[in-house]
Structure formats: C-alpha cells, structure tokens
C-alpha angles and dihedrals in degrees: 000000000000097000111138096018123123118236096267093046089048092053091051092049095045099045099091104165136063132006117324134183115204109195101203113188121206113295095005099126099264097160090050090055094048094049095043089050093053090048091048092052089054092047089053093056106272109139108241093234090058090066123086120189118185129192138157107255136044087229093058091044091050093050091048092050090049094050094046090051090052091051098046096038137280123293114267118231123220120231088262091056094250120139118268111267095206116130117284135174118277103242119173149110125295089252095050090050090050090051089055092051093045094048087058097045110017092113089066089066096040101266128119115253087240094052117166120243112221119220124207095277092050090048092052091051091052093044090051091052092048093050090047091052090049088050091228112166113255093245096049097070127356121210090248091052091049093050092047092053094044090047090053091051093048090051086058092044091246109157125207093261091060099039095089092057094052097041112111110168127055090252091053091051090052089047091051090058091048095044096076092047090049091053091045089051091053092048094049089054092047088243142131129196124228095270092047089065088069098035095050093044091051091049092049094049095044099042104033111062093187092056092044092052093046095048097041090050092060094076138044096190132034125190122189120195123203090016091172089070097059119121125210096274094048091048093052093044091054091047091053092048096048106036094090098055099020092209094133121149116185123188125194150103123252087201089066097049100126105146102081089124090066097045104276111145117206091196089076091070093035092055098039093113090051091053091044107026093181093054121136110229119207122185119206104200105151105105116207096181115058137048120255094254092054092048092048088058093045093050092048091051100048094048087074088073106091099199109058143104109270111248136139124206113232120202121237090181124073121280093263135180120338112250114248133222117208125197112198131187096244143337092277092057089044093056093044094050095045094047092043090054092048092050091052091046091054092045090059088060098225093113134037118224090252089061091068130076133183109204123197136174102227135039093238096062101075097065095089092043090052090052092051094044089054092048091052093043091238111154113234140173129204129201114240105062118142114293120236088241092055095061113114097236092049092047090051095050093043089050089053091050092048090051092046089051093043111020091187091061094113097182092058093042093052091051093058103024090109101016109136092023113266103166097277101123126180093271094055092044092051089050091052091049091048091053091047092052092047092049094043090235136123113265093248092060088060092046093046090060109076091200092055092059100031093111095054118108113282092250091053092048090052088050092052090047091052091051091050093053091042091054092048095046097046093044089053091047091055089065089066105033133344090211090053091047092055091048088051089051093051092048096044094049091043086225095166089057088051090055090051090048095051101038128052104184114089090217091054092048091048093048093051093044088051090052090056090048088052090053090052089049090051092053091047091050090048091053091051096052103036121085094214107017117194136160094255090054093051092047091050090052094050094048091050092046092047090060094061136088091200096091090048091051089052092053092047091049089060091059118081097229142117112268121235110190145140120259089247091056091046094064110117093022131098134197135187090227124036131179116192106196134191096034093176137123107267092032100050107031087032118239092245091058093046091050094047090059088211115145088208091059092049090047090056091049088050089052088051090053088049090053089052093050093048093054089074119093104179114353128034126181124180117195139185137182118233089212129024129188118249118179089349098307128101110244125189115250134212119230113250113266086231090068089060091046097050093047093051092246095120125071109245109225090200094055093106096033112136109259119237121038104093 
C-alpha cells in the first residue's frame, strides 16, 4: 500500500488514528498522500462510507474519487450496466457536504428540504429588487457592491442583526439595512445563496445538539484538503463533525494561503496543534516539481514571513537553470521581450505552447501581452472566458427547472415568465407582482389561482394557463426520468424555435443548440451516477459547478496554447516555463496591501509570489518595467521588495528566529 512513497508520505499514510496535520509544501505529492491514506483506511477495515474527505473544488474532489477507486479496485457494473451501489467514501467540496446536511435538516431552520440555491445572476436580481424597495439611489449602492459586502459578512458569520454594529463606511451602513431584506427575500423564495450553505450549516451544527450528534456520528474519519483555505464557518463545521471521534487529518500549506480576501484564515492551519494538542505533525518537504535553483529562491523568499510552520523544500530534480530577473524600460518593452523570447523558444521545438505560462498579479496587466502574442501568431488562452452556465439559453432552461422544482422561486419565474413570448407582457407581469405584494404571497400563488388573474387581458390569461399546464406536465415527467422531463420542457416551450427566432447566423444557432444538448447530457450523466437522482440534486450540482474555475482550466489545458493567468488562478498548476511579470511595488505586493501597512497583508502577497515561483518546473523569469503608464503618463516604478528578498539582497529579520514553534 505504501510502495513508492517517501518516508514522510509513508508516515502520513500509515498514521490512522487521532488528529494529524500534514504540512504539504508545493509539489510534494499531496494528492497522492490523501488518496493513499483513504485507501489504507479502507484496507485496515474502515467501511468506505464512514470516511468523509472534503476539499474546495469539484475538480479536486473528482480526481480524488478517481484515484481512490483505482487504488481500492475498479467499480463493478450491474447486469443492467448501472454503477455499483456498494459503499464508497464521501468525497466532495465543503459546499456539497453542506447541501447534504441541509437537505436532511433544512426544515428545522424554516427552509424546505428542496430549497433552491441561487447563483450569482439570481442573487443580483434579488439584490436589485431589494435596493429598489429601499428606494436607494442607483449610484449609492450597486447590486454587485451589496452582494460583495453581504458575502464578506457571511464569510465572517455576521448575521443581519449584527451587520449595523460592524458597518464602517456609508456603503456598509446602507448594505446593513438591505441585508435583512435580502435574507427575507431568499427565505420567501425557499432559497439560499452560496454563502448561506456554510452559514446555515454552521448554525445548525452549533445550535442544534440533535443535528450535531446525528451528523458527527455518520463518519469515523474526516480528511480536509487545502486546510489553509478554510474560513471561520468551514473551520467550525469541521470541528463539530470531528470532535466525537477525533480522527481528523488536515492537509495543507500555510505558505500557500492566498485567499484571505475571500475569508480564508491562515491561523487555522497555524494553530492546529493548539486546537488538537495530541496531533501528529508530518512535513512533506521533498519537492518533485521544480529545479533546485528555483526552490532555493522560493525558500529564501518565504522565510521572510515571520508566522509560519518551519519547512524547507528539498529538490528531487536536478539543480537546473538559474532563474533570471529582467529590468525593462517600460511595460511595452516588457511585453515585447517576453513574447519574443517565448516565440523563439517555441520555434526551437523543445517546448509546446502549453508548457509556457505568463503570470501576473492584476487582471489589467495581460492586455499588452495579448497584443504581442497576436502579432507574433503565438496561440494563447486566458482564464475568464464565459462559463457554460452563464450562456443565455442555459440560464433560461435552468431558471425553468428551478421554478418547476420550487414554484415559489420568484426570481427564476420572472426570468422565464415570458420567455419564449407567451402573451405576458411587462404590464401584465407588473400587475401580477403588485397583487402578490399586496397579498403578501409569492407571484406564483397568484398565477396558480384562476380567479386571481381572471381580469387580465385574454393573451395574458392564456400565457398563465400555458405555464400552469407546463408546470404540471414537467413535474409529472420528473417522476419517471429527469432527462425525459427536460426534453418535455424543451418541446413544450418550443425553445429551439425561440433560438431560431432570436439568432440569424447558422453558427450561432448551432452553438446554442449544442449547449442545450450538453445540458441534457449533463442531466442524463447525473441520473446514471446518483443513487437517488432528483431535480433539486441536479440543480445543486450545477450551481456548485458553475462557481468554479476548475472546469475552465481543464478545457484550456486541452488547447495547445500559452497560458495567461493571474497568480491566484495558477495555484495548483505547474509549467516547465514560467514568466512572472510586473514585479514592482504596487503590483506585487499589490498597492492595497502596501497602503494598508499591515504586515499580514504583505505576508499574504509574499505567499502569492511564492505560489508563482513554485509553479515553475525548469525555467523561471521575473520581469519588471522601470516606468509604467498611469493615466496616460509614464511614471517611474520601484522594484518589488520580493526581488530583493529572493536574491538575498534584503536583510531577513527572521534569520535568527528560534526554530520550532509554528
């Protein structure tokens, strides 16, 4: 079981009882350890369904499930070709695990078991309605601002009743008054947003002893991947689930904690041995990714962070080429030189375009590099293209499915109420909403009552009738087959005809038709793999998948093109050739962190730089522009402090720090 593991990996895999912290440095075979450990638990008699493994992305969870299956034996197929239903480990994201818990207990906190999960577009629609009801001027607080502030509060487990006391700026005070209405709006639609999944689960586990006992008794072992990225809610949820059996294994690297801006708290991994004093600590320090020269630079840099677990990456690869630092006249020369070098590198044939990455700190930086790559005919891809779930036709059909699953979901209903057109114009819709508000009911309860809409224009009444029969027919169809139900929905709404009506270009029509086909395929695949498939389960899965960049990274990896991506997006990836551009104060570290004067903020920027450096396998180049245009004028820049640190030209205040501790 432990064949091919180094001593530290072996210790992590063979320690099967009690709390354990696995400090897994960049490129040290973390996933291998996690999957081997799950397989080893099963080989030593733990029933697979008594193991819970939690990570942050569906992609990581899928890979983990795949590797564990390979280690413990292939899936059996039944005679009918269905997947084997024998017990297997629960491996998923924090949010998917919270959905499972909430589906079982949501009624205890006043939600239906089949609650809807709002995606970003649904949230914005609700936020817009809340701001309109509060009669806040459009410029005072935009829906996106409101959601950002509320999301920040939820990440800190701040509820509406406490928001007013923590609000500091004018916008935050406005947001505090809108927060309660926003939550009430979600509740009235039987919906939760993405952050609620954590907040409500935490509340259930902490405040309801019966739920806590039931949920914590389901597992004998819990593993958490990327523990350094946990926020307060995630930390407390894991603690509640593992306190009874204490078999908690967390894996992560405090040196790669780069998501503080979205609630991640590095102190969770730093203080693990305080929370669990009897914890075994295993350090994975053998790096299989980068050359010795690159690791030397990475180790030198990260030692400037005072609060961290002591560890030093050791290269398994050869020493390799010395990383370079380039100082260029301005950002134009920087982009020309970097792209010119890449073009020559590819011409020599040693590397493929996909072997090369240009990493930057901010989303504005890649424009000049894109221009140069086009000029030189170098193929490139950039993270951030439109997600499958953001396409109009997919949004429409998912809104239909959300409404069919939860008829009181007003946001989804209003998206599709007249799409395709069915005689329900703006005037009729406003009248229905007005009656719903006056009666204190969801809009569908008005529409479901023929008497309540009998005075609407005949065309509007026919539209309401068609929606009633559509809801009934598709709901009935879901009892037989979800795939069949969706096909019924597409036929009954004549959605393909709507695509042909709206779009003229054959390529556009074909692309959108293919998207719908892909949605049907996704539902069919979900039905095949899920033990008890239902519409709510499929919708939960799609909302959770739509939040991730993982799928997009997979698609980009299939293209043979140079990668342009931020250092945040590069985490978890590796490339033979890496260019880190814009190594200047104000870019890296970012201006906000420099301005804040907080050592914690600078430490996170240093960790981000460390993540960038440790993406490189063979060749690393760091570049900076001596002048950079701001508001149209060239301004002199200051080299990033990290350049001095990684080259040994800065005095390290931690040099004589006592080893041990963190």
